[in-house]
N, C-alpha and C positions, 0 to 999 in steps of 0.2 A: 579635593575630590571626596565625595560623600561615600559612606559605607555601601549605599545602594549602588553607586557607580562602580565601586570595587567589585561587588558581586556580579554586576553586569559584565565585567571584564573577565569573569571566571575565577576571581581570587576571593575566597571567602574571608570576610573580616573575622578574626578570631574572637571568641567570646570574651576573653580578657581585655580586648582592645577598648571596651567601654570604660576601663579603669585608667586610661592613659593620662587623664588630667590629674587623678590622684597620684599616679606614679610620678608625674612631673614634680609634685611637691617633695617627694623623697629624693629624687634625682637632684633637684635644685638644692636640697638641704646638704647633700654630700658635696656639691659644688661650693656651697657656702662654707663648709668646713675647710676645704682645701684652700680657698681664697683667704679665709680667716687666718689660717695657719701661716700663709706666706706674709701677710701684712703684719700680723702680731709679732712674728719673729724679727722682722725689720725694726720694729719699735723696741723690742726687748733686747736686741743684739748688744748695744753698748753695755747694759747692765750684766748680761750673761758673760760677755767678754771679760769684764773686770772680775766677776765672781769666780770664774773658772781659770783665770790667768791665761787667756788666749792672746797671742801676740797680734799686732796690727797686720803682719804679713799673712797670718793664718786665719784671721777673722772671717775672710770671705768664704772659707770652707763651710761655715755654718749655712751659707746660702748655696754654694757651689756643690757641696756633697749631695744635697737634696736634688738640685736641678740636674746634676750629672747622672745620678742613679735613675731619676725619673726619665730624663731624655734618652739615656742609653738603653733603657729596657722597655720603652713605650711600644715599639713595634712588636716586641715579644708579648707584651701585655695585651695589645690589640688582637694579636693572632690567637692567644689563649682564650680571649673573650669570644672570638668566632668559633673556636673549637669546643670549649666547655659550655658555652651559653653565656650571654651578657649578664643575666640576672645572677648566676652563680659567681661569676668573676666580680661583679659589683659588690655583692655581700662579703665575699672573702677579702676584697681590697679594703673595704671599710673596717673589717675586724683587725686586719694587719696594721692599718694606718693608726687605729686607736692604740694598739699595743706599742707600736713604735713611738707614738706621742708620749705615752706614759713613761717609756724608757728615757726619752729626751728630758722630761720634767725631773726625772730622778738623777740626771747626769752629775757626776762628781769630778769630771775632768774634761778637757777639751776633746780628747780622743773619744770618750764615751758620747759626747755631744755630736761629734762628726758622724759616728757610727749610727746613732739614733736617727739623725737627719737622712743618712743614706738609706736606712731601712724604711723610713717614711717614703722616700722616693721610690723604692722598690714596689711597695704596695700601692702608692699613688699611680704607678705605671700600669697597674692592673685595673684600678678604680676609674681613672679618667676616660680612657677609650671606651670602657664598658658603658659609662654614663652617657657619653655623647652618641655612641652608636645606638643605644636604646632610644634616644630621642629620634635619631635618623630613621629607624625602622618602625617606630610607633606612630609618628606624626607624618602622614603622607599627603594630606590636603595642603595646598599651597598657603592658604590663609592661616590654617591651624598651625602649620609649620612655622610661619613667620611669627605668630603670637607666642608659640612655645619657645622658640629661640630668643625672642625678645625678653620673655620672663626669665629664661635661663641667664641671659646676659645681665639683666637688671639685678638678679640675685647675686651674680658675681660682683657687680659694682657695689651693691648693698653690703656684701660680705667684706669688701674693702673698707667701707665706712665703719662697719661694726668692728672689724679687726683693728683698725687704727685707733679707735677710741677705747675699745675694750683692752687692747694691748697696753695702751697708756695707763689706764686705771689699774690693771692687774700688776704691771711692772712697778708703778709708783706706790700703790697702797697695799699690795700683798707681796708678791715676789715674782720675778720673771718666770719661775718654774710653772706658775699657773697658766702661762700663755701656751704651754704644751698640754697640761692636764685638761684644759677646757675642750679639747678636741674629742675627748672620750664620750661625754654625753651626746654630742652631735652624731658621732658614729653609731652609737647604740640605737638611737631613735631612727636614723636613716636606714640602718640594716634591718631592724625589725619591721619597719613600714614596707621596705622593698620586698622583704620575704613574703609578706601576706598580700601585697597589692599588685606587684609587677608580674605580668604574664607576657613574655615577649612572643612575637609572631613565630609560628612554626616554619620550618623549612629554610631558615636563614643561616644555619650553621655551616661552617667549613670543616668537615671531618677529615681532611687530608692530613697525613703525618706531618709532624713538626719539622721545619727546616733548621736542623741544629747548626750546620755550618753558617747559615745566614744569621742566626742568633749570635753566634760567637764573633763573626766578622763585624757585624754592625755595632755590637756593644763595645768591642775593643777599639774599633775605629773612632767612635764618638768619644769614648773615654780618653783616648790618646790626643784627640783634637783639643778637648777642653783642658786637659792637663798641660798641654803645650802652651796654651794661652796663660794659664795660671803660673807656670814656672817662669815664663818670660818676665813677670813682675819682679820676682826676687833675684833671678840670675841673668836677666838680659836676653834680648832676642837672638844674640849670636852664640849663646851657650850651647855646647854640644848636645846635651840631653834635650834642650828645648827644640832644637832643629830636628833631632832624631824623632821626637814625638810627632812633629808635623809631617815628616816624611812617612813615618809608620802609619799615621792616620790616613794619608793619601793612598798608600798602598792597600791598606785594609778595606777602605771604602770602595776603591776601584774593584778589588777582588770581590767584595760583596755584590756589586752591581753585576759583575760577570757571572757569579754563582746564581743570582736571582734570575738571570736571563736563560739559564740552562736547566735548572731543577724543575721537576714536575709540579711540586707544591711549594712555591717560594714563600718565604716569610713576608716579603713585600712584593706582591705581583706588580710588575712594571706597568701594567695597564692602569694602575691607580695613579701613578705619578707622571706618566708620559702624556696624559691628557693636558693640553695647553692651559686650560683654565685652572685645574687643580694644582698643576705644577707652579703656575704663577702665584696662586694663593699661598701655597706652602712657603715659597721663597719670600714673598713680600711680608707675610706674617712673621717669619723668622727674623728678617732684617729689622722690622719694626720693634720686635721685642728686644733685639740686641740694643737698639737705641734707648728703649725705655727702662730696661732692667737695672743697668748700672746707675741710672738717674735716681731710682728709689733709694739706693744705698748712699749716694752722694748727698741727697737732700736730707735724709735722716741724720747723718753726721753733721751736715752744715747747720741744721736747725738746733741740734742738741749741743754740739761742741762749740761752734762759732757764735751762734746767736744765744746760747744758754737756755733754750726751751726745755721745759720738763717733758717727760714722756707723754703725759696727757695732753699738754699744749701742742706737742708735735703731732699727735694723732688728729686733733682738731684742725691743725694747719693744713693737713693733707685733704680735708673734706672737699674743698672746691674741685680737686681733680676727680674725686669719686663722683661728685654731683655731675660733673661734665660727662663722665663715662656713662652714667645712668641715663642722662638726657640724650646723649648721642645714640645709645643702643635702643632705648625704648621709644623715643619721640622722633628720631630721624631714621636710624637704620631699620628698625622693625617696621615702621610705617611705610617707608619708601622701597624696601627691598623686593616687594612684589610689583612695583610700578616702574622702576628704572633699572637699567643694567648695572650689575655689581660694580663695574669699574668706575662708574660715575658717583659711587659712594666711597669706594676704597681709595681711589687716587686722591680726590680732594680731602678725604679724611686724614690721610697720612701727611698731606701738605699742611693742613691746619695744625696737626700735632708738631710738625717741624717748625712752624711759626712760633708756637709756644716754647719749643726748645730753644729757638733763636733768641728769645727774650732772656732766657737763663744764661746765655753766654756772657752777659754783662754782669754776672754775679760779683759782688764785692762784700767785704766784711760788713759794711753799713747799709747793704741793700734793704730797701723798704719792702716789707711783706705785702702791704696793701697795693702799692703802685707797680710792683714788678713780679713778685712771686705769685700773687693771687691771679692776675690775668694770664700768666704763663701756664699755671696749673689748670685753669679753666679751659684754655685752648687745647692743651695736651689731652685732657680727659674727653672733651667734646670730639676731637678728631679721631682718637682711638676707638671710642664707643661707636661712632658712625661707621668706621671701616670694618670693625670686627664682626658686627652682626651679619652682613651679607657674606662675608668671607667664610664664617663657620657654617652657614647654611649651604652655600654653593659647594664647599669642599666635600660635603657628604651627600650631595645630591647627584643622582645619576649612577651611583655605584651599585653593583649587584649586591643583594642582601648578604651574601656570603663574604663580601669584602668590606662590610660596613665597619667592623671593628678595626681593621688595619687602616682604612681611610680616616677614621676618627683618630686613630693613634698618630697618623702623620700630621694632623692638625696640632695635636699636643706636642709631638716631637719637634716640630718647627718652632713652637713657642718655648719649650723647655730647653732645648739645645741652644736656641737663640739667647735665652736668659743666662745660661751658663757661660756662653761665649761673651755675651755683653758684660756680665759682671767681671769676668777675668780681663777682657780686652780693655774696657774703659777704666777699670781699676789700675791696670798697668800703665796706661797713658797718663792718668791723673798722678800716680805715684812718681813717674819719671819727671813730669813737669814740675811737681812740688819740690822734688829733690834738686832739680836744676835751679829753680827760683831761689830756694834757701841758700844754696851754695854761692849764688851770685850776689845776694843781698845781706847775708849774715855778717859779713865783714864790717859793714858800716854801722852795726848795732852794738854799741859797747855795753850798755846797761842791760840787765836781765829782762826788764819789762819790754825793752825794744826788741830783744831777741825773740821773746814770746810772740810779739806782734808780727815779726817777720815770718815766724813759723805758721801763724794763722793766715797771713796773707799768701804764703806759699801753698797752703792747703786749698784755699779758695781759688787761687790761680790754677792749680791742678784740676779742680772740678770744672772750671770754665773751659779749660783747654780740651778736656775729654768731651764736654757737652758739644763743642764745635764738631767733633767727629760724629756725635749722635745726630746732629742736624743733617749732615750729609747722608748718613745711613737712612734716615727717614725719607729724605728726598728721593733716594734711590728706590726705596720701597714703593713710593708713589709712582715713579716712572715704570717700574715692573708691573704694577697693578694696571696702569693705563695700557701698557703694551701687550701683556699676555692674556689678561682676563677679558675675553671678548664674547662671553655668553650673554644671552638676553636676561630678562628679569628672572631671578631665582624662583622656581616653582611654576614658571610658564613656558620656559624654553628647554627642550631636552639638551643634555650635555653629552657630548661624544665621549665614549670610553676610549681607553688606550688602544683597543683593537679596531677602532674606526666605526664600531657599531653604536648607534645612538641608543642610550638607555634613558628611560624616563625616571621619574621619582621612584625610589625603592618602594615596592608595594608588598605588604605582608602576604605570603602565600602559604597554603597548607603543604604539609610534607608530601614529597613525591612518592 
């Protein structure tokens, strides 16, 4: 929709709107930093673990502490962005993320590292929904929106490529600490650019009082859920505290829903998630990320520990997956999401990713990279890239401008909580399968080299067992996308809000 058409509808395009493409550069740079951080840390994790003396049981907290703080506070961050203004939340999130990254680079113990990662998650929870909601309210024309989300997705995929390679070089030739310090210049440039360029549309803030009970219940509920999965790895599924965490999570999240249905200014207006399409997108995205997140951890350790790859070689080995994601998002998802219904991109996309994952269930110590890992990673990236583009666009389409931050936060929440659960759940399954395999086979290995071989075989067996679960989870995500997401082409068909009233694309309006 052109600016002339906007004015014809009685909504004046704000003067700052002309800068929306410049703003996209700095929003994408911030996204690049966040993605860069995630992939760099995966590559640097083995070196950081050894240097800081982190145990195998606790190493996942380098990933989980970040994802847990990020996922647990995203709804709060999205609501703060709606209240304070997305630009202010965006700049503050960047500043805090840079400071936390510097603290992580200076870590002298495992505890300090976990704390820095959690702090990164806190500021990431403010930054991410602000960035996505800025896109949602600044790009209202269907074709422009598709192009903007396509660029945003390509930058995310490109960030993965840069992170994997840069992480390898920094870890191998300098020190793993530089994988944290490198975030600082990205944050400074993005914050400075955003401060001078971004002018978000007027009238889109939600100035209602904060829903403190909702913040407390949602955060504690999500923390309990992920901690339950994490504890199950070390203490078993039947452990009293593990079971207690799951029960507490269920009680807290049910209480959260009840509170949100009754308070005047809820943290998460139920109209955002009760819409069939948005609910289906949040659920399928969360499941897909559960399947993907644990895999990154497994493949990093498989390539470095089992195959003996250097950090740099590991980074290059992941590039086909990133190339697939970029191709899927820019050449398939972005091109088709204004032409075909979202479910015909999301459903097949998740199935293609599941096919790639299925190939990885045959992982062995001597698995060939060229004939097995390469095609599997290409399919994974292609499927995910294709599915994610229409999902992100449709998830923020049709929401009222005052709910843009919390709707964007739900996209990120489904991904980050899915990532935390995926890491903990699949790590638990893999560890249990590995222990069982070694117990059954170690008796027949008399010599030390044979025992080491059994341990490596047990590790790979654990990975392949967990990947079977990931295949099923991705298949379920596909079924949900086909079943729930029934909206037409994003940008052309109104999406019904939770109150039954059809809302069109969010249009910037002047203050009332």
